[in-house]
C-alpha positions as CSV (number, residue, x, y, z in Angstrom):
1,X,-18.0,-17.2,38.8
2,X,-18.8,-15.7,42.2
3,X,-16.7,-13.9,44.7
4,X,-16.6,-15.9,48.0
5,X,-14.1,-14.0,50.2
6,X,-11.9,-11.0,50.6
7,X,-8.9,-11.7,52.9
8,X,-6.5,-8.9,54.0
9,X,-3.0,-9.2,55.3
10,X,-1.1,-6.3,57.0
11,X,2.6,-7.1,56.3
12,X,5.9,-5.5,56.9
13,X,7.4,-3.1,56.1
14,X,4.2,-0.9,55.7
15,X,1.9,-2.7,53.2
16,X,-1.6,-4.2,53.1
17,X,-2.3,-7.1,50.7
18,X,-5.7,-8.3,49.6
19,X,-6.7,-11.7,48.2
20,X,-10.1,-12.1,46.6
21,X,-11.2,-15.7,46.2
22,X,-13.9,-17.2,44.0
23,X,-16.0,-20.3,43.8
24,X,-14.1,-21.5,40.8
25,X,-10.7,-21.6,42.5
26,X,-9.4,-18.5,40.7
27,X,-8.0,-15.9,43.1
28,X,-6.5,-12.4,42.6
29,X,-4.3,-10.2,44.6
30,X,-4.4,-6.4,45.2
31,X,-2.5,-3.9,47.3
32,X,-5.0,-1.4,48.9
33,X,-3.0,0.8,51.3
34,X,-2.4,4.3,52.5
35,X,1.0,4.5,54.1
36,X,0.4,5.1,57.8
37,X,-3.3,4.3,57.5
38,X,-3.2,0.5,56.6
39,X,-5.7,-0.5,59.3
40,X,-8.2,2.2,58.2
41,X,-8.0,1.1,54.6
42,X,-8.4,-2.5,55.7
43,X,-11.6,-1.6,57.4
44,X,-12.8,0.1,54.3
45,X,-12.0,-2.9,52.1
46,X,-14.2,-5.1,54.4
47,X,-17.0,-2.5,54.2
48,X,-17.0,-2.8,50.4
49,X,-16.9,-6.6,50.7
50,X,-20.5,-6.5,51.8
51,X,-21.4,-5.6,48.2
52,X,-18.8,-7.8,46.5
53,X,-19.5,-11.2,48.1
54,X,-21.6,-13.2,45.6
55,X,-20.9,-11.0,42.7
56,X,-19.2,-12.0,39.4
57,X,-15.7,-10.7,39.6
58,X,-15.4,-10.2,35.9
59,X,-17.8,-7.2,35.8
60,X,-15.0,-4.9,36.8
61,X,-16.3,-1.6,35.4
62,X,-19.7,-2.1,36.9
63,X,-18.2,-3.0,40.3
64,X,-16.0,0.1,40.2
65,X,-19.0,2.4,39.5
66,X,-21.0,0.8,42.3
67,X,-18.2,0.9,44.8
68,X,-17.5,4.6,44.0
69,X,-20.9,5.9,43.4
70,X,-22.9,3.6,45.7
71,X,-21.9,5.6,48.8
72,X,-23.3,9.1,49.3
73,X,-19.9,10.3,50.5
74,X,-17.1,9.3,48.1
75,X,-13.5,9.9,47.2
76,X,-10.5,10.7,49.3
77,X,-7.5,8.7,50.3
78,X,-9.1,5.9,52.3
79,X,-12.1,5.1,50.0
80,X,-10.1,5.3,46.8
81,X,-7.2,3.2,48.1
82,X,-9.6,0.5,49.3
83,X,-11.3,0.6,45.9
84,X,-7.9,0.5,44.2
85,X,-6.7,-2.7,45.8
86,X,-10.0,-4.4,45.0
87,X,-9.8,-3.3,41.4
88,X,-6.3,-4.7,41.0
89,X,-7.4,-8.0,42.4
90,X,-10.4,-8.2,40.1
91,X,-8.2,-7.5,37.1
92,X,-5.8,-10.2,38.4
93,X,-8.7,-12.7,38.6
94,X,-9.9,-11.9,35.1
95,X,-6.5,-12.2,33.6
96,X,-5.9,-15.5,35.3
97,X,-9.3,-16.9,34.3
98,X,-8.5,-16.1,30.7
99,X,-4.7,-17.0,31.1
100,X,-3.5,-13.7,29.7
101,X,-1.8,-10.7,31.2
102,X,-4.0,-7.7,32.2
103,X,-2.4,-5.5,29.5
104,X,-3.7,-7.9,26.9
105,X,-7.2,-7.2,28.1
106,X,-6.5,-3.4,28.0
107,X,-5.7,-3.4,24.3
108,X,-2.3,-4.9,24.2
109,X,1.2,-3.6,24.7
110,X,2.5,-0.4,23.1
111,X,5.9,-1.0,24.8
112,X,8.0,-4.0,25.9
113,X,9.7,-2.4,28.8
114,X,9.9,1.0,30.7
115,X,12.6,3.0,32.3
116,X,12.6,2.9,36.1
117,X,14.2,5.2,38.7
118,X,15.7,4.3,42.1
119,X,15.6,6.3,45.3
120,X,18.8,7.5,46.9
121,X,19.2,8.8,50.5
122,X,16.4,8.9,53.0
123,X,14.2,11.5,54.6
124,X,17.3,13.5,55.6
125,X,19.6,13.0,52.7
126,X,23.3,12.4,53.5
127,X,26.1,10.8,51.6
128,X,24.0,11.3,48.5
129,X,26.9,11.4,46.0
130,X,28.0,7.9,47.1
131,X,24.4,6.7,47.0
132,X,24.0,8.0,43.5
133,X,27.1,6.3,42.3
134,X,25.9,3.0,43.8
135,X,22.6,3.3,42.0
136,X,24.2,4.0,38.7
137,X,26.6,1.1,39.2
138,X,23.5,-1.2,39.6
139,X,22.5,-0.1,36.1
140,X,19.9,2.5,36.8
141,X,19.9,5.5,34.4
142,X,17.6,7.7,36.6
143,X,17.3,8.4,40.3
144,X,15.2,10.4,42.7
145,X,16.2,12.1,45.9
146,X,14.5,14.2,48.6
147,X,15.3,17.9,47.9
148,X,15.1,19.3,51.4
149,X,14.8,18.7,55.1
150,X,12.1,20.6,56.9
151,X,11.5,24.2,55.7
152,X,9.4,26.8,57.4
153,X,7.1,28.9,55.2
154,X,9.9,31.5,55.1
155,X,13.2,30.1,56.2
156,X,16.9,31.0,56.1
157,X,18.9,30.9,52.9
158,X,21.3,28.3,54.3
159,X,18.6,25.7,53.9
160,X,18.4,26.5,50.2
161,X,22.1,26.4,49.9
162,X,22.3,23.0,51.6
163,X,19.6,21.5,49.2
164,X,21.3,22.9,46.2
165,X,24.7,21.6,47.3
166,X,23.3,18.1,47.6
167,X,21.9,18.2,44.1
168,X,25.1,19.6,42.8
169,X,27.1,16.8,44.4
170,X,24.8,14.2,42.8
171,X,25.0,15.8,39.4
172,X,28.8,15.9,39.6
173,X,28.9,12.3,40.8
174,X,26.8,10.8,38.0
175,X,27.4,13.2,35.1
176,X,25.0,14.9,32.7
177,X,23.3,11.9,31.2
178,X,21.7,10.4,34.3
179,X,18.2,11.6,35.1
180,X,17.8,13.3,38.5
181,X,14.4,13.9,40.0
182,X,14.2,16.1,43.1
183,X,11.2,15.5,45.4
184,X,10.1,18.5,47.5
185,X,7.7,16.1,49.2
186,X,5.2,18.9,49.9
187,X,7.7,20.2,52.5
188,X,8.2,23.5,50.8
189,X,5.8,26.5,50.9
190,X,5.4,28.9,48.0
191,X,8.0,31.6,49.1
192,X,10.8,29.1,49.5
193,X,9.7,27.0,46.5
194,X,10.2,30.0,44.2
195,X,13.7,30.4,45.4
196,X,14.6,26.7,45.3
197,X,13.4,26.0,41.8
198,X,15.3,28.9,40.5
199,X,18.5,27.9,42.2
200,X,18.2,24.3,40.9
201,X,17.7,25.4,37.3
202,X,21.4,24.9,36.3
203,X,21.5,21.2,37.2
204,X,19.3,19.9,34.3
205,X,16.8,18.0,36.5
206,X,14.5,15.3,35.0
207,X,11.7,16.8,37.1
208,X,10.8,18.5,40.4
209,X,8.1,16.7,42.3
210,X,5.5,18.3,44.5
211,X,7.2,21.7,44.6
212,X,4.2,22.7,46.8
213,X,1.4,20.6,48.2
214,X,-1.3,19.7,45.8
215,X,-3.8,21.8,47.7
216,X,-1.7,24.9,47.0
217,X,-1.6,24.4,43.2
218,X,-2.5,28.0,42.5
219,X,1.2,28.7,43.2
220,X,2.4,26.5,40.4
221,X,2.0,28.9,37.5
222,X,4.4,31.4,39.1
223,X,6.8,28.6,40.2
224,X,6.8,27.1,36.7
225,X,7.6,30.5,35.1
226,X,10.9,30.6,37.1
227,X,12.4,27.4,35.7
228,X,12.4,25.2,32.6
229,X,12.5,22.0,34.8
230,X,9.4,19.9,34.3
231,X,7.0,19.8,37.3
232,X,5.4,16.6,38.5
233,X,2.7,15.9,41.1
234,X,-0.3,13.6,41.7
235,X,0.5,11.0,44.4
236,X,-2.0,12.8,46.7
237,X,-4.8,13.1,44.1
238,X,-7.2,10.2,44.0
239,X,-9.5,10.4,41.0
240,X,-10.0,11.8,37.5
241,X,-12.1,14.5,39.1
242,X,-9.1,15.5,41.3
243,X,-6.8,15.6,38.2
244,X,-9.3,17.5,36.0
245,X,-8.3,21.0,37.2
246,X,-4.6,20.0,37.0
247,X,-5.0,19.5,33.3
248,X,-7.1,22.6,32.8
249,X,-4.5,24.8,34.6
250,X,-1.8,23.5,32.2
251,X,1.2,24.0,34.5
252,X,2.0,20.4,35.4
253,X,4.2,18.4,32.9
254,X,4.1,15.0,34.6
255,X,1.3,13.4,36.6
256,X,2.0,10.7,39.2
257,X,-1.2,8.8,40.1
258,X,-0.7,5.9,42.5
259,X,-2.5,2.8,41.4
260,X,-2.9,1.8,45.0
261,X,-4.4,5.2,46.0
262,X,-6.2,6.5,42.9
263,X,-8.9,3.9,42.2
264,X,-6.7,1.1,40.8
265,X,-6.1,0.2,37.1
266,X,-9.6,1.1,36.0
267,X,-9.4,4.7,37.2
268,X,-5.7,5.3,36.5
269,X,-6.2,4.2,32.9
270,X,-8.8,6.9,32.5
271,X,-6.5,9.5,34.2
272,X,-3.7,8.6,31.9
273,X,-5.9,8.9,28.9
274,X,-7.0,12.4,30.0
275,X,-3.3,13.3,30.5
276,X,-2.5,12.2,26.9
277,X,-5.2,14.6,25.6
278,X,-3.4,17.4,27.4
279,X,0.1,16.3,26.3
280,X,1.0,15.5,29.9
281,X,3.4,12.7,30.7
282,X,2.6,9.9,33.2
283,X,5.1,8.5,35.8
284,X,3.1,6.3,38.2
285,X,3.9,6.7,41.9
286,X,4.9,3.4,43.5
287,X,7.1,3.2,46.7
288,X,5.1,0.1,47.6
289,X,5.1,-3.7,47.2
290,X,5.2,-6.2,44.4
291,X,1.5,-6.2,43.6
292,X,1.3,-2.4,43.3
293,X,4.3,-2.4,41.0
294,X,2.9,-5.2,38.9
295,X,-0.3,-3.2,38.5
296,X,1.6,-0.1,37.5
297,X,3.5,-2.1,34.8
298,X,0.2,-3.4,33.3
299,X,-0.8,0.3,32.9
300,X,2.6,1.4,31.7
301,X,2.3,-1.3,29.0
302,X,-0.7,0.3,27.4
303,X,-0.1,4.0,28.1
304,X,1.6,5.9,25.3
305,X,2.5,8.9,27.5
306,X,4.0,6.8,30.3
307,X,7.8,7.4,30.4
308,X,9.2,6.2,33.7
309,X,8.1,4.0,36.6
310,X,8.9,4.4,40.3
311,X,9.8,1.2,42.2
312,X,10.8,0.5,45.8
313,X,13.6,-2.0,45.4
314,X,16.1,-1.1,48.2
315,X,14.2,2.0,49.2
316,X,14.9,3.3,52.7
317,X,11.4,2.4,54.0
318,X,12.0,-1.3,53.3
319,X,14.0,-2.1,56.3
320,X,12.3,-5.4,57.3
321,X,11.1,-6.7,54.0
322,X,11.8,-5.7,50.4
323,X,10.0,-5.7,47.1
324,X,10.6,-9.3,46.0
325,X,10.3,-11.0,49.4
326,X,6.6,-11.8,48.9
327,X,6.9,-13.0,45.3
328,X,7.5,-16.6,44.3
329,X,8.6,-15.6,40.8
330,X,11.4,-13.3,41.9
331,X,12.5,-12.7,38.3
332,X,9.1,-11.1,37.5
333,X,10.6,-7.6,37.5
334,X,13.6,-8.0,35.1
335,X,15.8,-5.0,35.5
336,X,18.3,-4.3,32.7
337,X,20.0,-1.1,31.4
338,X,17.8,1.0,33.7
339,X,14.6,-0.5,32.5
340,X,12.2,-3.2,33.6
341,X,10.4,-5.6,31.4
342,X,6.6,-5.7,31.3
343,X,5.4,-8.9,33.1
344,X,3.9,-11.4,30.7
345,X,2.4,-13.9,33.2
346,X,-1.4,-14.2,33.6
347,X,-3.2,-11.5,35.5
348,X,-0.9,-9.0,37.1
349,X,2.0,-11.4,36.4
350,X,3.3,-11.7,40.0
351,X,2.9,-14.9,41.9
352,X,2.4,-14.1,45.6
353,X,3.9,-16.5,48.2
354,X,0.8,-16.8,50.3
355,X,2.4,-18.9,53.0
356,X,5.1,-16.2,53.5
357,X,2.4,-13.5,53.5
358,X,0.6,-15.3,56.3
359,X,3.8,-15.7,58.2
360,X,4.7,-12.0,58.0
361,X,1.1,-10.9,58.7
362,X,1.5,-12.5,62.2
363,X,4.0,-9.7,62.9
364,X,2.1,-7.0,60.9
365,X,3.0,-3.4,61.3
366,X,1.8,-0.1,62.6
367,X,4.0,2.1,60.4
368,X,3.6,5.8,60.9
369,X,5.4,8.6,59.1
370,X,7.7,10.7,61.3
371,X,6.5,13.8,63.0
372,X,8.9,16.7,62.5
373,X,9.1,20.0,64.2
374,X,10.9,23.2,63.4
375,X,13.4,24.8,65.8
376,X,10.7,26.9,67.3
377,X,8.6,23.8,68.2
378,X,6.0,24.3,65.4
379,X,4.9,21.3,63.2
380,X,7.0,20.7,60.1
381,X,5.7,19.0,56.9
382,X,7.3,15.6,56.4
């Protein structure tokens, strides 16, 4: 079997799909994307295609090593996301060629389903209590919300009060037994993060995500000492080498590698295994499309320390297209009692509607994240 083509499709709302074709008629799909940098990642995919055309797609580990190590400059969001989508597609091909799900090739399932959480609110949360009630009414037992609007490095206490009030309203609306995760989104700097995690302690949160930017991890030890709430991060780390110091510092309780950013199934399997050795939980990041979610669920199936999965059904970013629009088998993600079944179809388990992909790719997108500014005109982290 030889790879004959890599075809990319930039599709709404903000995704990039990849189809890898072979001379035996077996194809695989991947989702290589950095939100807001889809065209850049697309270019990187086609650069890597120069090596892949003519290769046997089943030699996944060897291809991963060559695509990673074969360039003198390596790593980072663009390179690792391009590699990630290619890796997903290669696993999809291998599973389809053998007529088994990818998790069967990774050692077989250690779970049949996994808990999922749903987003409430948007970038500027409002009416969060009603949103939380609606999510719970749909059967979810866990939810995530943005914790704050923009915060300067040192800001007024009314911003802290407003964030705490929103969390308090959600907790009151859903009760004590619904998991609530609060995402600081890297918007909060160390001085304000210290105050905020302490104020949120009484609300029994499932976790606090990115209390500070990953590049400011030295602040996490002090922040962690102020609260018993688990700390999660990892969506902006891209390889096992990026995660190595996270484990060694022993202040993060949950890692969130993104299988469309951190080297795909091959690399995230290794990251998850490293986490298990440090007794750290795994909750893959995935506010993306159906291919990315299918890849995550293949990893969740074989990862003992995975405990919850992010998914984008109904997320505020999906204004023009939603998670299942591009899937032929729209029942592939079977949600029930706050959990989703592990897909059992061949490869990644999702059947992509290529005709619809081509149709929507004619529109494409140039999605960019918002640019925020503080009241004084200076740039604010989004």
